[in-house]
GUVEX-856785 format. One record per atom (N, C-alpha, C, O): x, y, z. Coordinates in steps of 0.05 Angstrom, whole numbers, plus 32768, in hexadecimal, padded with zeros to 4 digits. Example, Ala and Ser with C-alpha at 12.3 -4.5 7.8 and 13.67 -1.06 7.14 Angstrom:
2
81087F8E809C/80F67FA6809C/81087FBE809C/811D7FBE80A9/81017FD3808E/81117FEB808F/81028001809D/810C801780A1/
***
This chain:
267
7AFA888A8D16/7B13887C8D1D/7B2B888F8D19/7B2B889F8D06/7B3F888C8D2A/7B58889B8D27/7B6688918D0E/7B63887A8D06/7B7788A28D04/7B88889B8CED/7B7788948CD5/7B7C88808CC7/7B6388A58CD0/7B5388A38CB8/7B5B88B98CA5/7B6288CF8CAD/7B5988B48C8B/7B5B88C98C77/7B4288C98C67/7B3A88B48C5B/7B3488DF8C66/7B1B88E28C57/7B1F88F28C3E/7B2B89088C3F/7B1688E88C28/7B1688F68C0E/7AFA88FB8C05/7AE888EB8C0A/7AF589128BF8/7ADA89188BEE/7ADD89248BD2/7AEF89348BCC/7ACA891D8BC1/7AC889288BA6/7AAB89268B9D/7AA089108B9B/7A9E893D8B99/7A82893D8B93/7A7389308BAB/7A7789388BC2/7A61891D8BA5/7A5389108BBB/7A6088F58BC2/7A5388E48BCF/7A7988F18BBA/7A8888D98BC1/7A9A88DE8BD9/7AA888F38BDA/7A9A88CB8BEC/7AAB88CD8C03/7ABA88B38C07/7AAE889D8C07/7AD488B48C0B/7AE5889C8C0E/7AF5889F8C28/7B0188B58C2D/7AF6888A8C37/7B06888A8C50/7B1C88758C4F/7B16885D8C4A/7B34887D8C53/7B4B886B8C55/7B5388688C72/7B51887A8C82/7B5D88508C79/7B68884B8C93/7B8588428C91/7B8B882B8C8F/7B9888568C91/7BB4884F8C8E/7BBE883C8CA4/7BD0882C8C9F/7BB3883F8CBC/7BBC882E8CD2/7BB188118CD1/7BBA88018CE1/7B9F880C8CBF/7B9387F28CBC/7B9787E88C9F/7B8487E18C91/7BB087E78C97/7BB787DC8C7D/7BB287EE8C66/7BB287E58C4F/7BAD88088C6B/7BA6881B8C56/7B8D88138C47/7B8A88198C2F/7B7C88038C54/7B6487FB8C46/7B5088128C42/7B5188268C51/7B40880F8C2D/7B2A88228C29/7B1388198C3C/7B0688048C36/7B0F88278C51/7AFB881F8C65/7ADE88258C5C/7ACB88188C65/7ADC883A8C4B/7AC188438C44/7AC288508C29/7AD4885E8C22/7AAD884B8C19/7AA9885A8C00/7A8B88608BFE/7A7A884D8BFB/7A8488798C01/7A6888818C01/7A6288928BE8/7A7288A38BE0/7A4B888D8BDC/7A41889D8BC6/7A2688A88BCE/7A1388998BD3/7A2588C38BD0/7A0C88D08BD9/7A0388C58BF3/79EB88C18BF8/7A1688BF8C05/7A1088B68C20/7A0B88988C22/7A07888E8C38/7A0B88898C0C/7A06886C8C0C/7A20885E8C0D/7A3188628BFC/7A24884C8C21/7A3C883D8C24/7A3D88268C10/7A2A88168C0F/7A5388248C01/7A55880E8BED/7A6587F78BF8/7A6287E08BEE/7A7687FA8C0C/7A8787E58C16/7A7E87DA8C30/7A7487E88C41/7A8187C08C33/7A7A87B38C4D/7A8C87BF8C63/7AA487C28C5F/7A7F87C48C79/7A8E87D18C8F/7A9987BD8CA3/7A8F87A78CA6/7AB087C58CAF/7ABD87B48CC3/7ADB87B48CBE/7AE487B98CA8/7AEB87AF8CD3/7B0887B18CD2/7B14879F8CBD/7B2A87A58CB3/7B0787898CB6/7B1387768CA3/7B08877A8C87/7B11876D8C74/7AF6878D8C84/7AE887908C6A/7AF087AA8C5C/7B0887B08C5A/7ADC87B98C53/7AE387CF8C42/7AF087C58C28/7AE587B38C1B/7B0787D08C21/7B1787C68C0B/7B3487C58C14/7B4187D98C18/7B3E87AC8C18/7B5A87AA8C22/7B6D87A38C0B/7B65879C8BF5/7B8787A68C11/7B9C87A38BFD/7BA987888C00/7BAF877F8C16/7BAE877C8BE9/7BBC87628BE8/7BD887658BDC/7BDB87688BC4/7BEC87668BED/7C0887698BE5/7C19875C8BFA/7C12875D8C11/7C2F874E8BF3/7C3A874A8BD8/7C3187318BCA/7C3E87278BB8/7C1A87268BD3/7C0D87118BC3/7BEF87148BC7/7BE687208BDA/7BE087098BB4/7BC3870B8BB4/7BB686EF8BB5/7BBF86DD8BA6/7BA286EC8BC6/7B9686D28BC9/7BA986BF8BD9/7BB986C88BE9/7BA686A58BD4/7BB586918BE3/7BCF868A8BD5/7BD186888BBD/7BE486878BE5/7BFD867B8BDC/7BFF865F8BE7/7BFD865B8C00/7C03864B8BD6/7C01862F8BDD/7C1486288BF4/7C2C862A8BF2/7C08861F8C0A/7C1786168C22/7C29862B8C2D/7C3B86258C3C/7C2586448C25/7C36865A8C2E/7C52865A8C23/7C6386678C2D/7C56864B8C0D/7C7186478C02/7C7386548BE7/7C6186518BD6/7C8986638BE3/7C8E866D8BC8/7CAC866C8BC3/7CBC866B8BD6/7CB4866E8BAA/7CD0866C8BA3/7CD886858B93/7CC8868F8B83/7CF0868D8B97/7CFC86A38B87/7D1786988B7D/7D2B86978B8B/7D1686908B63/7D2E86828B59/7D3186678B68/7D1E86578B69/7D4886638B73/7D4E864A8B81/7D48864B8B9E/7D4D86388BAD/7D3D86628BA8/7D3986658BC5/7D1B86618BCB/7D0A866D8BBF/7D1686518BDF/7CFA864B8BE8/7CF5865A8C02/7D05865B8C14/7CDD86668C04/7CD586768C1B/7CBB866B8C27/7CAA86628C18/7CB9866C8C41/7CA186648C4F/7C93867C8C5B/7CA0868B8C6B/7C7A86818C53/7C6B86978C5F/7C58868C8C75/7C5286748C75/7C50869E8C87/7C3D86958C9C/7C23868A8C90/7C1886978C7D/7C1A86748C99/7C0186688C90/7BEA86748CA0/7BE7866E8CB8/7BDA86848C93/7BC486928CA1/7BA8868B8C95/7B9486968C9E/7BA8867A8C81/7B8F866F8C76/7B9586528C70/7B9586498C59/7B9886428C85/7BA386278C84/7B9786178C6D/7B7F86178C6A/7BA8860A8C5D/7BC586088C60/7BD5861D8C51/7BED861A8C4C/7BC886338C49/7BD486468C38/7BDA86618C46/7BD086668C5C/7BEA86728C39/7BED868E8C41/7BDC869F8C2F/7BDA869A8C16/7BCE86B38C3A/7BBA86C18C2B/7BBE86E08C2C/7BC386EB8C41/7BBB86ED8C15/7BB687098C12/7BCD871B8C1A/7BC987338C20/7BE687118C1C/7BFD87228C21/7C01872A8C3E/7BF6871D8C50/7C12873E8C42/7C1B87458C5D/7C1487618C66/7C1987688C7C/7C0887728C54/7C06878E8C5B/7BEA87978C63/7BE787AE8C6B/7BD787858C63/7BBB878E8C67/7BB587958C84/7BA187A18C8A/7BC7878D8C97/7BC387948CB3/7BD987A78CBD/7BD987AD8CD5/7BEA87AF8CAC/7C0087C08CB4/7BF887DE8CB4/7BE487E58CA8/7C0787EE8CC3/7C03880B8CC2/7C1488178CAB/7C2C88108CA9/7C0888288C9B/7C1588348C85/7C1C88518C8C/7C10885D8C9D/7C30885C8C7E/7C3988778C82/7C3288898C6A/7C31887F8C53/7C2D88A28C70/7C2788B58C5A/7C3E88B78C47/7C5588BC8C4F/7C3888B48C2D/7C4D88B78C18/7C4D88D38C0C/7C6288DC8C02/7C3688E08C0D/7C3488FC8C03/7C1D89098C11/7C0A88FB8C19/7C1E89238C15/7C0889318C23/7BED892C8C14/7BEC892E8BFC/7BD989268C24/7BBE89218C18/7BB2893B8C10/7BB789508C1B/7BA0893A8BFC/7B9089508BF4/7B7389488BF9/7B6D89338C05/7B6089598BF1/7B4489528BF5/7B3C89398BE5/7B29892C8BED/7B4B89338BD0/7B42891D8BBE/7B5889078BBA/7B5288F38BAD/7B70890B8BC5/7B8588F88BC0/7B9488F18BDA/7B9689028BEC/7B9F88D98BDB/7BAF88D18BF2/7BC288BB8BE8/7BBC88AC8BD6/7BDA88BA8BF5/7BEE88A68BED/7BFD889D8C06/7C0688AE8C16/7BFF88838C0A/7C0C88778C21/7C1F88618C19/7C1B88568C03/7C32885C8C2A/7C4588468C23/7C4B88358C3C/7C46883E8C53/7C54881D8C38/7C5C880B8C4E/7C7487FB8C44/7C7787F58C2C/7C8687F58C57/7C9D87E58C50/7C9687C78C51/7C8887BE8C63/7CA187B88C3E/7C9F879B8C40/7CB487908C53/7CCC87948C4E/7CAB87838C68/7CBE87788C7C/7CB5875C8C83/7CA187528C78/7CC387508C96/7CBD87358CA0/7C9F87338CA6/7C9487458CB4/7C90871F8C9D/7C9A87058C93/7CA087048C75/7CA886EF8C6B/7C9D871A8C67/7CA4871A8C4B/7CC3871B8C49/7CCF872D8C56/7CD0870A8C3A/7CED87088C3C/7CFD871C8C2D/7D16871C8C2E/7CF0872E8C1E/7CFF87418C0D/7CF7875D8C14/7CDF87638C15/7D0A876F8C19/7D03878B8C1F/7CF887998C06/7D0187958BF0/7CE487A98C0B/7CD787B88BF5/7CC487CD8C00/7CC287D08C19/7CB787DB8BEF/7CA487EF8BF7/7C8B87ED8BE6/7C8C87E88BCD/7C7487F08BF3/7C5A87F08BE5/7C4D880C8BE9/7C4D88178BFF/7C4388178BD3/7C3688318BD4/7C1A882E8BC9/7C1588218BB5/7C07883A8BD7/7BEA883A8BD0/7BE188578BCC/7BE388678BDE/7BD8885D8BB4/7BCF88788BAE/7BB188778BA6/7BA988668B97/7BA2888A8BB1/7B85888B8BAD/7B7E88A68BA2/7B8688BB8BAD/7B6F88A68B8B/7B6788BF8B7E/7B4988BE8B7A/7B3F88AF8B6A/7B3A88CF8B8A/7B1D88CF8B89/7B1388E58B77/7B1D88FB8B78/7AFF88DE8B66/7AF188F28B56/7AD388EF8B5C/7ACB88DC8B6A/7AC289018B52/7AA689008B5A/7A9888E58B52/7A8588DD8B5F/7AA288D88B3D/7A9488BF8B34/7AA788A88B31/7AA188948B24/7ABF88AA8B3D/7AD288948B3B/7AE888978B4F/7AEB88AC8B5C/7AF688818B53/7B0F88818B63/7B2388708B55/7B1E885A8B4C/7B3C887B8B52/7B52886C8B46/7B6588658B5C/7B6E88758B6C/7B6D884B8B5D/7B7F88408B71/7B9888368B63/7B96882A8B4E/7BAF883B8B6F/7BC888328B64/7BD988258B7A/7BDC88308B8F/7BE2880D8B75/7BF487FF8B87/7C0F87FB8B78/7C0F87F28B61/7C2588018B85/7C3F87FC8B7A/7C5087ED8B8E/7C4F87F28BA6/7C6087DA8B84/7C7287CA8B95/7C8E87CE8B8A/7C9487C88B73/7CA187D78B9C/7CBC87DD8B93/7CD087CD8BA4/7CCB87C78BBC/7CE687C68B98/7CFC87BA8BA6/7D0A87D08BB7/7D0D87E78BAD/7D1287CA8BCF/7D2187DD8BDF/7D3C87E38BD3/7D4787D18BC5/7D4787FB8BD7/7D6188018BCC/7D7687EC8BD4/7D7987E68BEC/7D8487E18BC1/7D9787CC8BC7/7D8C87B18BCC/7D9A879E8BD1/7D7187AE8BCA/7D6487958BD0/7D6387828BB8/7D69878A8BA1/7D5B876A8BBD/7D5987558BA8/7D3E87568B9B/7D2A875F8BA7/7D3D874D8B82/7D23874A8B74/7D1387348B81/7D1E87228B8D/7CF987368B7D/7CE787228B89/7CCD87218B7A/7CC587348B6D/7CBF87098B7A/7CA587088B6D/7C9087148B80/7C9387138B98/7C7C87208B74/7C67872D8B84/7C4D872F8B74/7C4D872D8B5C/7C3887348B83/7C1E873A8B78/7C1287518B88/7C1B87578B9E/7BFE875E8B7C/7BEF87738B8A/7BD287738B80/7BCD876C8B69/7BC1877C8B92/7BA4877E8B8A/7B9487898BA0/7B9E878F8BB6/7B7A878D8B9B/7B6787978BAE/7B5187838BB3/7B4987738BA2/7B4687838BCC/7B3287718BD4/7B1A87818BE0/7B1787828BF8/7B0A878D8BCE/7AF3879C8BD8/7ADB878A8BDF/7AD587788BD0/7ACE87908BF5/7AB687838BFD/7A9E87958BF7/7A9887A78C06/7A9187918BE0/7A7B87A28BD8/7A6187988BE6/7A5C87808BE6/7A5387AA8BF2/7A3A87A38BFF/7A2787968BEA/7A2287A08BD5/7A1D877E8BF2/7A0A87718BDF/79F087818BDC/79E587828BC6/79E8878E8BF1/79D0879F8BF0/79D787BA8BFC/79E587BB8C11/79CE87CF8BF0/79D587EA8BFA/79C487F48C11/79C8880A8C1B/79B187E38C1A/79A387E98C32/798E87FF8C30/7985880A8C43/798588048C17/797188188C12/7956880C8C08/7945881A8BFE/795487F28C0D/793B87E48C04/793C87DB8BE7/792887D18BDD/795387DD8BDA/795687D58BBF/795E87B88BBD/795F87A98BD0/796487B08BA4/796C87948B9E/798A878F8BA3/799987A28BA5/799187768BA5/79AD876E8BA9/79BC87748B8F/79B187768B79/79D687778B92/79E8877D8B7C/79E887668B67/79E6874F8B6E/79EC876E8B4E/79EF875A8B38/7A0A875E8B2C/7A1387758B27/7A1987488B27/7A3387498B1C/7A3287428AFE/7A2387318AF6/7A4287508AEE/7A44874A8AD1/7A61874D8AC8/7A6D87628ACD/7A6B87398ABB/7A86873A8AB0/7A8987248A9B/7A7A87118A9B/7A9C87288A89/7AA387138A75/7AC1870E8A78/7AD2871F8A75/7AC786F58A7F/7AE386ED8A82/7AEA86D98A6C/7AD986CA8A62/7B0486D98A65/7B0D86C68A50/7B0F86AA8A5C/7B0C86968A4E/7B1586A88A76/7B17868E8A82/7B1286908AA0/7B1486A68AAC/7B0E867A8AAD/7B0D86778ACA/7B2386648AD2/7B27864F8AC5/7B32866B8AE7/7B4786598AF1/7B3986428B00/7B2C86478B15/7B3B862A8AF6/7B2F86138B04/7B3C860F8B1F/7B55860F8B22/7B2C860B8B34/7B3686078B4F/7B3985EA8B55/7B2885D98B4E/7B5085E38B62/7B5485C88B6B/7B4885C58B87/7B3C85D78B92/7B4C85AD8B93/7B4285A78BAD/7B4F85B88BC3/7B4485BC8BD8/7B6685C48BBC/7B7485D58BD0/7B6C85F28BCD/7B7986048BD9/7B5785F88BBE/7B4C86138BBB/7B5D86258BA9/7B58863D8BA7/7B7186198B9C/7B8386298B8B/7B7F86218B6E/7B77860B8B68/7B8686348B5C/7B84862C8B3F/7B9686148B3A/7BAD86138B43/7B8C86018B2A/7B9B85E88B25/7BAA85E98B0A/7BB585D58B01/7BA986008AFD/7BB786038AE3/7BA586018ACB/7BAE86078AB5/7B8C85F88ACF/7B7985F68AB9/7B6986108AB6/7B60861B8ACA/7B6686198A9E/7B5586308A98/7B3B86258A8B/7B3C86178A77/7B25862C8A97/7B0B86218A8F/7AF886378A87/7AFD864E8A8D/7AE386308A79/7ACE86438A72/7AC1864D8A8C/7ABA863C8A9D/7ABE86678A8F/7AB286718AA7/7A9786648AAE/7A8686618A9C/7A94865D8AC7/7A7C86508AD0/7A6A86658ADF/7A7486798AE9/7A5086608AE1/7A3F86718AF1/7A4686708B0F/7A51865C8B18/7A3F86858B1D/7A4586868B3A/7A3386738B4A/7A2386658B3E/7A3586748B64/7A4786868B74/7A64867F8B70/7A6C86698B68/7A7586948B75/7A9286928B6F/7AA386978B87/7A9D86A78B98/7AB986898B88/7AD186928B96/7AE8868A8B83/7AF786788B89/7AE986998B6D/7AF986908B56/7B0886A78B49/7B0186BE8B4C/7B1D869F8B3B/7B2D86B28B2C/7B2786B08B0E/7B25869A8B03/7B2586C78B01/7B1E86C98AE5/7B3486D88AD6/7B4086EA8AE1/7B3986D08ABE/7B4C86DD8AAD/7B3F86F08A9A/7B2D86E98A8B/7B4987098A99/7B40871D8A87/7B58872A8A7A/7B61873F8A83/7B63871E8A65/7B7C87288A5A/7B7A87448A4F/7B8F87518A4B/7B62874F8A49/7B60876A8A40/7B5B877E8A57/7B5687958A52/7B5C87748A6F/7B5887858A87/7B3F877D8A95/7B2B87758A89/7B3F87818AAF/7B28877B8AC0/7B12878F8ABB/7B1787A78AB9/7AF987858AB8/7AE287968AB4/7ACA87878ABF/7ABF87758AB2/7AC1878F8AD6/7AAB87828AE4/7A9787988AEC/7A9E87AD8AF7/7A7D87938AE7/7A6887A68AED/7A58879C8B04/7A4F87858B04/7A5387AD8B19/7A4187A78B2F/7A2A87BA8B2C/7A2D87D28B2B/7A1287AE8B2C/79FA87BF8B29/79E787B98B41/79DF87A28B45/79E187CE8B50/79CB87CD8B63/79B387D88B55/79B187F08B52/79A087C78B4C/798B87D08B3A/797C87E88B45/797387E98B5C/797987FC8B34/796A88148B3B/797988278B4D/796F883C8B55/799288208B55/79A188308B68/79BC883A8B5D/79C188528B5C/79CD88278B56/79E9882F8B4F/79F588198B3D/79F088028B40/7A0688228B2B/7A1688108B1B/7A3388188B1F/7A3A882F8B1D/7A4488048B24/7A6088098B29/7A7187F68B18/7A6B87DE8B16/7A8688018B0C/7A9987F08AFC/7AB487EF8B0A/7ABF88038B12/7ABE87D68B0C/7AD987D18B15/7AEA87CA8AFD/7AE587B68AF0/7AFD87DC8AF7/7B0E87D88AE0/7B2B87D98AE8/7B3387E78AFB/7B3C87CB8AD9/7B5987CB8ADE/7B6887C08AC6/7B5D87AE8AB9/7B8087CA8AC0/7B9087BD8AAC/7B9A87A18AB4/7BA387928AA3/7B97879B8ACE/7B9F87808AD7/7B8E876B8AC7/7B7987718ABD/7B9987538AC6/7B8C873E8AB6/7B7E87288AC6/7B7487158ABA/7B7D872B8AE0/7B7087178AF1/7B5D87258B04/7B63873B8B0E/7B4787188B0A/7B3587228B1F/7B2A87098B2D/7B2286F58B21/7B28870B8B48/7B1B86F78B58/7AFF87028B5F/7AFD87198B68/7AEB86F28B5B/7AD086F98B63/7AC786E68B79/7AC886CD8B76/7ABE86F28B8F/7AB586E28BA6/7A9986EC8BAE/7A9787038BB6/7A8586DB8BAC/7A6A86E48BB2/7A5B86CF8BC3/7A4386CB8BC0/7A6A86C18BD4/7A5E86AB8BE3/7A5486B48BFF/7A4A86A38C0E/7A5686CD8C06/7A4C86D78C1F/7A3386E88C1B/7A3186F68C06/7A2086E78C2D/7A0786F78C29/7A0B87158C2B/79FB87248C20/7A20871E8C39/7A22873B8C3F/7A2F874B8C28/7A2987628C24/7A41873E8C18/7A51874D8C06/7A5A873C8BEF/7A5987238BF0/7A6487498BDA/7A71873B8BC4/7A8C87498BC0/7A8F87618BC4/7AA087398BB7/7ABB87438BB4/7AC387418B96/7ABF872C8B8A/7ACE87568B8C/7AD987578B70/7AF587618B73/7AF987798B78/7B0987508B6F/7B2487558B77/7B3887558B5F/7B4287408B58/7B3D876D8B54/7B51876E8B3F/7B6D87698B4B/7B7487758B5F/7B7D87598B3D/7B9787538B48/7BAA874C8B31/7BA287448B1B/7BC4874E8B37/7BD8874C8B22/7BDF87308B1A/7BEE872B8B07/7BD4871C8B28/7BD887008B21/7BC486EF8B30/7BB586F98B41/7BC286D68B29/7BAE86C48B35/7BB786BB8B50/7BCE86BF8B58/7BA586AF8B60/7BAD86A28B79/7BC4868F8B74/7BC586808B60/7BD6868E8B87/7BEF867E8B86/7C0186878B6F/7C1386788B66/7BFD86A08B66/7C0D86AA8B50/7C2A86AE8B57/7C3B86AF8B44/7C3286B18B70/7C4E86B28B77/7C5D86998B6C/7C75869B8B65/7C4F86838B6A/7C5B866A8B61/7C5586648B43/7C66865A8B35/7C3C866B8B3A/7C3486628B1F/7C3986778B0A/7C3F86708AF3/7C3686918B11/7C3A86A68AFD/7C4A86BD8B0B/7C4086D38B0C/7C6286B78B14/7C7186CC8B23/7C7786E58B12/7C7F86E38AFB/7C7286FC8B1E/7C7887158B11/7C9087218B22/7C8C87288B39/7CA787228B16/7CBF872A8B25/7CC087488B27/7CBF87578B13/7CC387528B40/7CC7876E8B45/7CE587738B47/7CF287668B58/7CF087848B37/7D0D87898B37/7D1387A68B3D/7D0087B68B3E/7D2C87AD8B43/7D3287C98B49/7D2B87DC8B33/7D2687F48B38/7D2987D38B1A/7D2387E58B04/7D0687E08AF9/7CFE87ED8AE6/7CF887CD8B04/7CDE87C68AFA/7CCB87C08B11/7CC587A98B17/7CC087D58B1E/7CAD87D18B34/7C9387C68B29/7C8D87C88B11/7C8387BB8B3A/7C6887B28B33/7C5487C88B39/7C5487D38B4F/7C4487CF8B25/7C2F87E38B2A/7C1587D98B1E/7C1487CE8B09/7C0087DD8B2D/7BE587D48B25/7BD287EA8B2D/7BD587F78B41/7BBE87EE8B1B/7BA988038B20/7B8E87F68B1D/7B8A87E28B10/7B7B88038B2A/7B5F87FC8B25/7B4F88168B28/7B5588288B38/7B3988188B18/7B27882E8B1A/7B0B88248B1F/7B0188118B11/7AFE882F8B33/7AE288298B39/7AD288428B32/7AD688578B3D/7AC0883E8B1F/7AAF88558B16/7A91884E8B1A/7A8A88378B17/7A8188628B1F/7A65885C8B25/7A5388738B1B/7A5C88898B16/7A3A886B8B18/7A2588808B14/7A0B88758B20/7A06885D8B20/79FB88878B29/79E188808B34/79CD887B8B1D/79CE88878B08/79BB88688B22/79A888608B0E/798C88608B1B/798988618B33/797888608B0A/795C885F8B15/7951887B8B1A/793B887E8B23/
***
């Protein structure tokens, strides 16, 4: 595909698509693809909100805003995952950085930067959200939505998930957290979990590979209801967080979130 950026470190290869939301289109370890393939998959970015925003409505102080409803009746996963991003700094063999401006339908001007740092056994990702010069403060969220292949296609077993969360956000009939924090339930999941000491989820393909998704962020959404892939999504707030747990981005206090994915082969 045109407009690809390829990074390599040891036997790890990562492909970014700046023209398709700056998503990570591919992550291969020793030639084995870890991410589900396709224009909507890989690992996409959720900015300036993550998950669903109730009825597409959020408030900033006394001002109410309506976002486009694209997961009826809600707005989902932000505005930048289909946008074309611009290079923020020259890429090297192992690093790349891109940015995109926040524009309509998001009502506040700002800039989002995505930086990728690949090492032989890990990749560190950083998302930052800044207010535009002279712009107003606004609530925002940021996160990643990777689609990990359930099976690596080498004749091995399906992936196993392991994590310990302090709580699970109980979902209401509208698919959003209803404000109750409950003891985590067994899967399958399309649920948000609280990890106040930081996100730490292990994916194990028995006999093949073990991968850890870690982040200082305190929320992770786990989605494993599809046969092809499982999603482990570190994010800076829960679904509908623009309304329930707003994190204000100000001219002197940008939002920054990081995640590190590290792996080693087993067996």
